[in-house]
N, C-alpha and C positions, 0 to 999 in steps of 0.2 A: 940367249934367251931361256929361260926354263920351260920345261914341258906343261907345267901348267899354264903359263904365259902365251906356248904356243895353242894349248887346247883353246883358250878363251880368245886368242885371235882367231882361230878357225871357226869358233862356234859364231862371233861377230862377222866374219866374212859370208859363211854359209845362210841362204836363206832357210827357213823353218822347213819347208816344204822338199828341199834338195836333204835335208839330213832324215827325214823321214825314208826318200829315195833308197838312201844310202843304207839307213838299216835295215828296210825292207830284202834289199839286194843282198846284205851279208846274212841275213835270216835264212833266206831261201837256199842259197850257197850250202849254208851249213847242214840244212834239212837235205838238201841233197846228197852231200856226203855221209851223211848219216845212213840216209835210204840204201845207197850204195855199197856201204861197208856192212852195214848191221842190219839190212832191210830185211832179211828172210830168216825162219824159223829152221831148227835140223830138219825137218822134213820137207823142206822147201816152200811152205806158205808164206807168203809175202804178209808181215806183220809192220814195214814201215813203208809205205810206197813211196815214190819219186814224185815231183809235181806233174812231170806228164801223164804218170799213170793216175794222178786224181784228176787231174784235165780230163783224160779218156774216160773215169770214172762220170765225169759230169754230162761228159757226151753222148755216153751209155743209156745213162739213167732218164736224159731227158727231162725239159724244164716244168712240163706237167707232175713229175716225180715230186719236184721239190715245190713248185708250187702247192701242191694237195696237201702234202705234210706241214709247210710253214704256215699255208694260211690257217689249219687248224690250233697250231701251237701259240702263231700270232696272235689268234683271237683270245686264246688262255690267259697268256701273259698280261694281255692288254684289259681282260675283263678282271684281273688278279690285280694289277696296276693300280686299278680305279679304286678298287674295294679295299686294299691296302692302306694305300696314301691317305684315300677319303676318312678312313677309319683312325689314320695316326693324327693327319691333321686334326679332325673333330677332337680326339683325346687330349691334343698339348693344348687349344683353346679352351679346353673346360678345366683343364689345370691352371692354366693362369688366370680363367676367374674364380676359380677357385683351389688357391695355392694348396689345401691342406690334402688335394688327391695327388698330391705329385708324386709322392712316395709310394703310392699304388698303381700308378700310371706306370713310373721306371721299372717296378717288379714286372709289373704285365709284360711289357716290352721286352726285358730281359730275359723274361721265361721264355717268351717265342723265341728269341734267340738261341736261346741253349737247348732248348728240346730237341734231339736228334731228329731230325727229319724224316728219317727212315720209319720212326716207330709212328710219327704223326701221319706221314704217306700210309702206312698200314691201316690205323683207325678210320683215315678219310675214304677209302676205299672200302671199308666196311657200312662207315655208317651213310657216305653221298652215295655211293654204287656207280654202276656205268651212266654213259651218255644216254638221252632217250633216244638219239636217232644215230646211225651212221654217219660219220663226219662232222657232229657236232660236239663243241668243246667239253672237254673232261672237266666236271665238279673237284674231282681231287688235284688235277693239275691246277684249274683257279685258286683253289685254296691253298696251293701251297708257294703260286706263285704270291698271293697276297700275303701269308705270312713270311716271305722273305724280303717283304719291302718294309714292312712295320716297323720294326726296330730300329733302323738308321732315318726313317723320317720323324720319329716320332723324336730322339735322340736332335735331330738337325733342327726340326720345328722350334723345341723348347731351349734349345741352346740361343738359335735365333729371335723367339719372342723374347729372351731374357736380356737381350745386347741393345732394347732400346735406350734413347737417353736420358737419364735421370732427370734433366732440366725441364724434358718436354713431356715426360711424365708429371711432373709437379704442376706443370701450367694448368695442365687438364684438370688433376683435381682439386687446384685453386678456384677454376670458374663452374667447380660444380659436378666435374664430369665423374661416371664413376668407372669400376674396375672393365667393361662391356666397353665403354667410350676409349679408354685409352687402348685395348685389346685392336679398336677399330683404326681410329685415329693416328697411333703413334707404333705401337709393337708389330702393326702385320707389317708397315713400310718396313721397319726396319729389320723384321726378320725376314723378310721378301729373297735377298740373297742367300740364306741360310737353306730357306727353303728348299729354293729350286735346284742348289746345290745337292740337296737328298733327293731330290725327285731324278735329277741327273743319275745319281749312284742307283737309283732304285732302277732303270729303265733295265741295264745286262741283269740285274738280281732276280727281276720278275721272270726274264726269260729263261734264265736257269730255273728257277723253281719249277715251271710250267715245264721243261722238258724233264725232269726228275719226278714231275708228279706220273707223265705219261710212262716213265719207266714200270710202275708199280702193274700197268696193264689196264684189262678193261675197256681198249681202245679199237680203233680200228684203222686211223689216222693220226700221224703227229711225226714229230722229229726224234722224240725219244722212241719210238714203236721202230721208226725207219733204222735207227741206228742199233738197235736189240736184231732186226730181221736179217740186217747186212752183215753183224758181226757173227751171228750162227751161219752165213752162207760164206763166212772167210773171205768176205769182200772186203778188204783193209781200205782199198782207195774210195769206197762209197761210203762205208766209216771216217774216214779223214775229210773227203768231202762234205759230207753234211756235218762236219765238226766246224771247218773253215767257213761253211756258208751261216753256221750259228754265231758265230764270232763275228762276221761280217754284219749281220742284221745288229746284233746289240752293239757293234761297236756304231753304226749308223743311228739308231735310238740314242745313244749318249751323245752323240755329237748334237742330232736335233734339238735335243733339250739344252742343251749346252749353248748352242746359237738363239734359242729361245731366251734363254735365262741372263745373256748378255745383249740383246734388245730390250729386257725387261727392265731391267736392272743396271743402266749406263754408269748411273753412279759407284756401282760396287769396286772392287778391286779386281777380280778378277775379268771384267768387262775391260779396264783400261789396258791391257796386257797387249 
Protein backbone atom coordinates (compact mmCIF):
# COMPACT_ATOMS: atom_id res chain seq x y z
CA UNK A 1 0.00 0.00 0.00
CA UNK A 2 1.43 3.38 -1.01
CA UNK A 3 1.88 6.31 1.36
CA UNK A 4 -0.89 8.30 -0.33
CA UNK A 5 -3.27 5.37 0.03
CA UNK A 6 -2.45 5.00 3.73
CA UNK A 7 -2.98 8.71 4.29
CA UNK A 8 -6.34 8.62 2.51
CA UNK A 9 -7.37 5.55 4.49
CA UNK A 10 -6.39 7.20 7.78
CA UNK A 11 -8.35 10.32 6.78
CA UNK A 12 -11.45 8.20 6.18
CA UNK A 13 -11.08 6.29 9.44
CA UNK A 14 -10.54 9.29 11.72
CA UNK A 15 -13.44 11.69 12.32
CA UNK A 16 -12.79 15.40 11.63
CA UNK A 17 -12.82 16.36 15.32
CA UNK A 18 -10.13 13.75 16.04
CA UNK A 19 -7.92 15.14 13.28
CA UNK A 20 -8.40 18.60 14.78
CA UNK A 21 -7.44 17.36 18.25
CA UNK A 22 -4.32 15.65 16.92
CA UNK A 23 -3.33 18.78 15.04
CA UNK A 24 -3.81 20.93 18.15
CA UNK A 25 -1.71 18.55 20.27
CA UNK A 26 1.11 18.58 17.70
CA UNK A 27 0.97 22.38 17.49
CA UNK A 28 1.11 22.82 21.28
CA UNK A 29 3.99 20.33 21.54
CA UNK A 30 5.94 22.23 18.88
CA UNK A 31 5.19 25.52 20.65
CA UNK A 32 6.41 24.09 23.98
CA UNK A 33 9.65 22.82 22.43
CA UNK A 34 10.38 26.17 20.74
CA UNK A 35 9.60 28.06 23.96
CA UNK A 36 11.87 25.81 26.01
CA UNK A 37 14.74 26.02 23.51
CA UNK A 38 14.55 29.62 22.26
CA UNK A 39 12.10 31.31 24.63
CA UNK A 40 14.56 33.65 26.36
CA UNK A 41 16.59 36.56 25.05
CA UNK A 42 20.27 37.13 25.73
CA UNK A 43 19.43 39.16 28.85
CA UNK A 44 17.08 36.50 30.21
CA UNK A 45 13.77 38.11 29.24
CA UNK A 46 11.04 35.71 28.19
CA UNK A 47 10.16 36.19 24.51
CA UNK A 48 8.26 32.96 23.79
CA UNK A 49 6.39 31.76 26.90
CA UNK A 50 5.40 28.13 27.39
CA UNK A 51 1.69 27.17 27.48
CA UNK A 52 1.71 26.96 31.33
CA UNK A 53 3.22 30.45 31.50
CA UNK A 54 0.49 31.80 29.22
CA UNK A 55 -2.15 30.07 31.34
CA UNK A 56 -0.59 31.63 34.46
CA UNK A 57 -0.80 35.00 32.71
CA UNK A 58 -4.51 34.43 32.11
CA UNK A 59 -5.05 33.67 35.79
CA UNK A 60 -2.91 36.58 36.95
CA UNK A 61 -4.71 39.12 34.73
CA UNK A 62 -8.17 37.88 35.68
CA UNK A 63 -11.45 37.65 33.80
CA UNK A 64 -12.29 41.34 34.32
CA UNK A 65 -9.13 42.43 32.50
CA UNK A 66 -10.06 40.46 29.36
CA UNK A 67 -13.76 41.32 29.58
CA UNK A 68 -13.17 45.07 29.73
CA UNK A 69 -10.70 45.13 26.85
CA UNK A 70 -12.49 42.67 24.57
CA UNK A 71 -15.86 44.35 25.12
CA UNK A 72 -14.54 47.58 23.58
CA UNK A 73 -12.76 45.86 20.68
CA UNK A 74 -15.76 43.66 19.89
CA UNK A 75 -18.02 46.72 19.84
CA UNK A 76 -15.64 48.46 17.41
CA UNK A 77 -15.40 45.36 15.22
CA UNK A 78 -19.18 44.86 15.24
CA UNK A 79 -19.96 48.45 14.26
CA UNK A 80 -17.30 48.42 11.56
CA UNK A 81 -18.54 45.04 10.32
CA UNK A 82 -22.07 46.37 9.88
CA UNK A 83 -21.00 49.60 8.19
CA UNK A 84 -18.41 48.06 5.88
CA UNK A 85 -20.55 45.14 4.76
CA UNK A 86 -23.68 47.26 4.51
CA UNK A 87 -22.00 49.76 2.18
CA UNK A 88 -20.38 46.95 0.17
CA UNK A 89 -23.71 45.17 -0.37
CA UNK A 90 -25.44 48.43 -1.25
CA UNK A 91 -22.74 49.27 -3.79
CA UNK A 92 -22.98 45.80 -5.32
CA UNK A 93 -26.75 46.11 -5.69
CA UNK A 94 -26.39 49.52 -7.35
CA UNK A 95 -23.87 48.08 -9.81
CA UNK A 96 -26.31 45.34 -10.81
CA UNK A 97 -29.05 47.90 -11.45
CA UNK A 98 -26.65 50.32 -13.20
CA UNK A 99 -23.95 48.11 -14.83
CA UNK A 100 -21.96 51.10 -16.10
CA UNK A 101 -20.86 51.79 -12.52
CA UNK A 102 -19.06 48.46 -12.17
CA UNK A 103 -15.67 49.84 -13.18
CA UNK A 104 -15.91 52.70 -10.71
CA UNK A 105 -17.09 50.38 -7.94
CA UNK A 106 -14.23 47.91 -8.48
CA UNK A 107 -11.67 50.72 -8.57
CA UNK A 108 -13.04 52.04 -5.28
CA UNK A 109 -12.92 48.57 -3.69
CA UNK A 110 -9.37 47.91 -4.93
CA UNK A 111 -8.25 51.31 -3.65
CA UNK A 112 -9.55 50.58 -0.15
CA UNK A 113 -7.69 47.26 -0.24
CA UNK A 114 -4.38 48.59 -1.56
CA UNK A 115 -3.99 51.79 0.45
CA UNK A 116 -1.60 51.13 3.40
CA UNK A 117 -3.68 50.77 6.54
CA UNK A 118 -1.01 52.61 8.56
CA UNK A 119 -1.40 55.75 6.43
CA UNK A 120 -5.19 55.52 6.59
CA UNK A 121 -5.06 55.00 10.35
CA UNK A 122 -2.97 58.10 10.95
CA UNK A 123 -5.36 60.21 8.89
CA UNK A 124 -8.34 58.72 10.70
CA UNK A 125 -6.84 59.58 14.09
CA UNK A 126 -6.51 63.23 13.02
CA UNK A 127 -9.93 63.47 11.35
CA UNK A 128 -12.05 61.39 13.74
CA UNK A 129 -10.29 62.07 17.02
CA UNK A 130 -10.52 60.17 20.33
CA UNK A 131 -13.69 58.52 21.73
CA UNK A 132 -16.20 60.78 23.45
CA UNK A 133 -15.81 58.95 26.79
CA UNK A 134 -13.56 56.41 28.43
CA UNK A 135 -14.35 52.84 27.44
CA UNK A 136 -16.31 53.91 24.36
CA UNK A 137 -15.52 52.50 20.88
CA UNK A 138 -12.80 54.30 18.96
CA UNK A 139 -13.91 55.90 15.71
CA UNK A 140 -10.54 55.09 14.15
CA UNK A 141 -10.88 51.41 15.04
CA UNK A 142 -14.45 51.32 13.69
CA UNK A 143 -13.32 52.95 10.44
CA UNK A 144 -10.43 50.51 9.94
CA UNK A 145 -12.70 47.55 10.75
CA UNK A 146 -15.16 48.73 8.08
CA UNK A 147 -12.33 49.31 5.62
CA UNK A 148 -10.96 45.81 6.24
CA UNK A 149 -14.17 44.07 5.13
CA UNK A 150 -15.25 46.31 2.25
CA UNK A 151 -13.17 44.81 -0.57
CA UNK A 152 -13.88 41.12 0.04
CA UNK A 153 -17.61 41.70 0.44
CA UNK A 154 -17.88 43.80 -2.73
CA UNK A 155 -16.04 41.17 -4.78
CA UNK A 156 -17.97 38.25 -3.24
CA UNK A 157 -21.33 39.97 -3.67
CA UNK A 158 -20.69 40.95 -7.30
CA UNK A 159 -19.52 37.44 -8.21
CA UNK A 160 -22.57 35.98 -6.52
CA UNK A 161 -25.03 38.39 -8.11
CA UNK A 162 -23.57 37.61 -11.53
CA UNK A 163 -23.91 33.85 -11.02
CA UNK A 164 -27.67 33.91 -11.49
CA UNK A 165 -29.14 31.48 -14.04
CA UNK A 166 -29.53 33.17 -17.42
CA UNK A 167 -32.77 31.35 -18.19
CA UNK A 168 -34.38 32.57 -14.96
CA UNK A 169 -33.36 36.14 -15.74
CA UNK A 170 -34.86 35.82 -19.23
CA UNK A 171 -38.15 34.61 -17.75
CA UNK A 172 -38.37 37.71 -15.57
CA UNK A 173 -37.60 39.90 -18.60
CA UNK A 174 -40.23 38.18 -20.76
CA UNK A 175 -42.88 38.84 -18.13
CA UNK A 176 -41.98 42.53 -18.06
CA UNK A 177 -39.71 42.53 -15.04
CA UNK A 178 -37.10 45.25 -14.60
CA UNK A 179 -33.47 44.95 -13.55
CA UNK A 180 -34.57 45.59 -9.97
CA UNK A 181 -37.07 42.72 -10.20
CA UNK A 182 -34.31 40.44 -11.47
CA UNK A 183 -32.19 41.53 -8.52
CA UNK A 184 -34.88 40.74 -5.95
CA UNK A 185 -36.40 37.60 -7.49
CA UNK A 186 -33.38 35.84 -9.00
CA UNK A 187 -29.99 37.37 -8.37
CA UNK A 188 -30.34 37.74 -4.61
CA UNK A 189 -31.18 34.04 -4.12
CA UNK A 190 -28.36 32.95 -6.43
CA UNK A 191 -25.88 35.26 -4.71
CA UNK A 192 -26.79 34.31 -1.14
CA UNK A 193 -24.14 31.54 -0.70
CA UNK A 194 -21.34 33.74 -2.06
CA UNK A 195 -22.48 36.75 -0.01
CA UNK A 196 -22.61 34.69 3.18
CA UNK A 197 -19.13 33.31 2.48
CA UNK A 198 -17.86 36.87 2.08
CA UNK A 199 -19.56 37.89 5.33
CA UNK A 200 -17.95 34.91 7.05
CA UNK A 201 -14.48 35.93 5.88
CA UNK A 202 -15.22 39.50 7.01
CA UNK A 203 -15.59 38.48 10.69
CA UNK A 204 -11.87 37.97 11.49
CA UNK A 205 -10.96 40.82 9.12
CA UNK A 206 -13.18 43.24 11.07
CA UNK A 207 -11.71 42.15 14.40
CA UNK A 208 -8.17 42.54 13.07
CA UNK A 209 -9.00 45.99 11.69
CA UNK A 210 -10.38 47.07 15.07
CA UNK A 211 -7.26 45.85 16.90
CA UNK A 212 -5.01 47.66 14.42
CA UNK A 213 -7.07 50.81 14.87
CA UNK A 214 -6.39 50.69 18.59
CA UNK A 215 -2.64 50.66 18.00
CA UNK A 216 -2.87 54.30 16.91
CA UNK A 217 -3.70 55.35 20.46
CA UNK A 218 -6.12 57.90 21.91
CA UNK A 219 -8.08 55.15 23.69
CA UNK A 220 -8.18 53.96 27.29
CA UNK A 221 -9.31 50.35 26.77
CA UNK A 222 -9.08 47.74 24.07
CA UNK A 223 -7.13 44.66 23.02
CA UNK A 224 -4.65 46.69 20.98
CA UNK A 225 -3.84 49.02 23.87
CA UNK A 226 -3.58 46.06 26.27
CA UNK A 227 -1.03 44.40 23.96
CA UNK A 228 1.02 47.58 23.76
CA UNK A 229 1.10 48.01 27.54
CA UNK A 230 1.96 44.34 28.12
CA UNK A 231 4.77 44.57 25.57
CA UNK A 232 6.15 47.71 27.21
CA UNK A 233 6.13 45.87 30.54
CA UNK A 234 7.97 42.92 28.91
CA UNK A 235 5.09 40.64 29.92
CA UNK A 236 5.28 38.13 27.08
CA UNK A 237 2.77 35.78 28.71
CA UNK A 238 0.02 38.43 28.66
CA UNK A 239 0.88 39.46 25.08
CA UNK A 240 0.60 35.85 23.93
CA UNK A 241 -2.54 35.36 25.99
CA UNK A 242 -4.21 38.36 24.36
CA UNK A 243 -3.13 37.14 20.92
CA UNK A 244 -4.50 33.64 21.53
CA UNK A 245 -7.74 35.00 22.95
CA UNK A 246 -8.10 37.28 19.92
CA UNK A 247 -7.64 34.31 17.61
CA UNK A 248 -10.22 32.31 19.56
CA UNK A 249 -12.77 35.16 19.40
CA UNK A 250 -12.24 35.67 15.67
CA UNK A 251 -12.49 31.91 15.05
CA UNK A 252 -15.70 31.70 17.08
CA UNK A 253 -17.28 34.51 15.05
CA UNK A 254 -16.14 32.87 11.82
CA UNK A 255 -17.70 29.57 12.89
CA UNK A 256 -21.00 31.17 13.96
CA UNK A 257 -21.44 32.94 10.63
CA UNK A 258 -20.53 29.70 8.88
CA UNK A 259 -23.26 27.82 10.78
CA UNK A 260 -25.74 30.56 9.90
CA UNK A 261 -24.72 30.33 6.24
CA UNK A 262 -25.29 26.56 6.19
CA UNK A 263 -28.73 26.90 7.74
CA UNK A 264 -29.78 29.72 5.39
CA UNK A 265 -28.44 28.12 2.20
CA UNK A 266 -28.90 24.34 2.54
CA UNK A 267 -28.88 24.02 -1.24
CA UNK A 268 -25.34 25.34 -1.60
CA UNK A 269 -22.39 23.03 -2.18
CA UNK A 270 -20.67 24.05 1.06
CA UNK A 271 -23.71 23.15 3.15
CA UNK A 272 -23.78 19.57 1.95
CA UNK A 273 -20.30 18.70 3.15
